[in-house]
N, C-alpha and C positions, 0 to 999 in steps of 0.2 A: 610588499604590493601584491595586488592580486595578478592571476596569470589568466591568459585566455587562449584557447586553442581553436582553429578554424580548420575545416577540411580534413579533420581526422575522425575515425569512428572509435568510440570509446568501447572497451570490452564490456559486454553484458552477458547475463544469463541467457542460455538457450530456452525459448517458450517451450512450454510442456506440449509434448505431442509431435515436436520437430526432431529430424537427425541431425547431430552436429555435423557441421561442414555443408550442410544443403540450405540454400537460400530459399526460404519461403516469403509470401507476401506479408505474412504475420511477423515474420523474423526481420526482414527489411524494414518494416514500418516502424518495429521497436528499435532497431539500430539507428535509424534516422531521427525517432524522436530522442533517443539518448544523446544523439549528436547536437541536436537542437538545444538540448538541455546544457551543455556544456559552454554554449555561447556567453561570453562575459561571467565565467565562472572561476574560482569560487567568488562569492559575494564579497564586496569590499565592507558592507554593513550587513549585519544579521537582521532578520525580520524583527526580532526583540529590539534591536537598537533603533531601527527606523521608526518603530511605533512609539518607543520612548522619547526619541527627538521631536516627533510630532506633537508631542504634548508642551514643548518648550518655546519661549519666545527666541528671538535673535540672540540674546546673550547666553541663555541656557544652552542652545544649539552649540555655539562657540565653545563655551566651557567643556562641554561634553565631548566634543570632538577633539579640543585640545587634549584633554585626557586620553582619549581614544589613540591619538597620535603620539601620545608620550612626548609632547612639547613642554619642556619646563619653565623657560623664561622668554616669553615673546617680546619683553623690552630690550633684551640684549641680542637676541637671534632674529634679525629681519627676515632671513629666508624661511625660518618656520613660520613667522607671521604672514608672509605672503602665502605660503602653501596652505595654512589655515584658512585664509580668507578665500583661497581659490574652492575649498571644500565647503565652508559655510555659504558662500554666494551661491555654489550651485544647488545645495540642499534647500535655500530658501526660495530659488528661482523655480525649483520643482515642486515646493510647496505652493507657490502661486498658480502652478499648472494643474494643481488638483490631482497629481498622479496616484494610482493605487500602490500598494506597498511593493508589488512586483515590479512596477514601473520604477519607483523610487529605487529599488535594488540595482536594476540593469543600469539606471541613468548614472547613479553614484559610482558603480563598478566602471562604467565608461568613463567618468572623469579620472577615476584613478589609474586605469589603464593608459590612457592618453599621456597623463604625466609620468608614469612608469616608462612609456616608450621614450618620452623626451629626456628624461632624467638618466635612465639607467641604460637605455639601449641606444642613446644619442641619435633618435630617429630624426630625419630632417622633415621640415614642414610638409614637404610635397610627400614623403612617405607617409607622415603621420596622417594627412589628410586622405590618402590612398587606404590605408589601414581603417580608418574611420568609416570610408565608404564601403568597406568589405563587411564591417560588423553591422552598420546600419541597414545593409542589403539584407542581412540574415534576420534582424530582429524589427526591422519597419515593415511598411505597407506593401511592398513588392513581394516580399517572401510570404506574407500572409494571403496574398491572392491565391497560393498554392495550398497553403495550411491554415485556414482561418483561424482554426483552434489555437495556433501558436501565436497569433497576432499580440504583440506587446504594446507597439505604438501605432496609432492610425497616421493617415497622412499629415493632418494638422499637426499632431504632436511631434511627428519626424521632422517636419519643415521648422518648427519651432526649436527644435533640439539643434538642428543645423545653423539656425541664426544665433541661438545662444552661444554655441561653441565657436561661431565666427568672431564675435565680438569679445567673448572672455578669454579665449585661448589662443586661437590661429592668428587673430589681429596683433597680439602681443607675443608672438611664439618667439622672435629673435631676443626679447627682453629676458624670457624664462631661460632660454639657451644661456645667455651671459650670466643670469643669475646662478645657475648651475655650474658652468664650466670656467668662468672668466672671475678675475680678481675685480675688487669695487673700482678700482682707478680706470679700469678698461671699459666700464659702462657709460655710453654716452646716451642718455635716454633719447632726446630729441632725435639724433641722427639713426639710431637703431629703430625707433618707433616709425620713422619715415620709410626705412628701407623694407620694415615688414609690411607696411601698406603697401609698398610698390609690387611685392611678390604675391600679396593675399588674393585668392582665387574669389571671384564673384560667388554669389549664393547659387546661381545657376549651375556654375562650374562644380561647387561641392555636392549640389543635389544629383547633378549628371555622374558623378563619381559614385554617389551613394547608391543610386538605382540601377547603374549599368554595369559597373565593375565585375562584380561576381558572376552576373549571367554571362559575361562574354569570357570569363576565366573558366567557367564550367563547360563551355562549348570546345575548350581546346584540350584534347585529349592526348 
């Protein structure tokens, strides 16, 4: 799975004409740019893979992602089939949004990291939404007000992503948790789906987290 680093400054080369250890406007700008470049990196899919997938129909996308994920037999591995559907559905949704290759890259990496946080880090729904808000605050329109050249998603696209993640992952979060952590006998779909809906935040709550959480945290020194 891909990894993401927020709030850290990556090591970089010292710009020509500056003294090591001395912060200059150019060096600070360079460090800030490199930090921004680390958001949702490394990429889940390469530029070449995305370009290749865009030439395929849904069946071709499914097959190539199956090979990429190294899923052998979807007929006997229900979990793999569900995970594959998660990525295929996300890619097809992004295709309908007419994203650029860069936007595809960040969106698919976002999907991958959300699943990684759930599956590997056992992140709760509340913490996952908080993490999602932190990332969107960096790559969404609020951040672009400061650095327009770093704009990845505009307001309309960011809101669409919030809506998509709400219905595709967050609304079924408990079911994904049971799939990864519990035996099949423990999964009661109707009950858990109802429980997930009861704790699911509204779009406004997700948006508020997305656009205000990081700015508040940055004010705490």
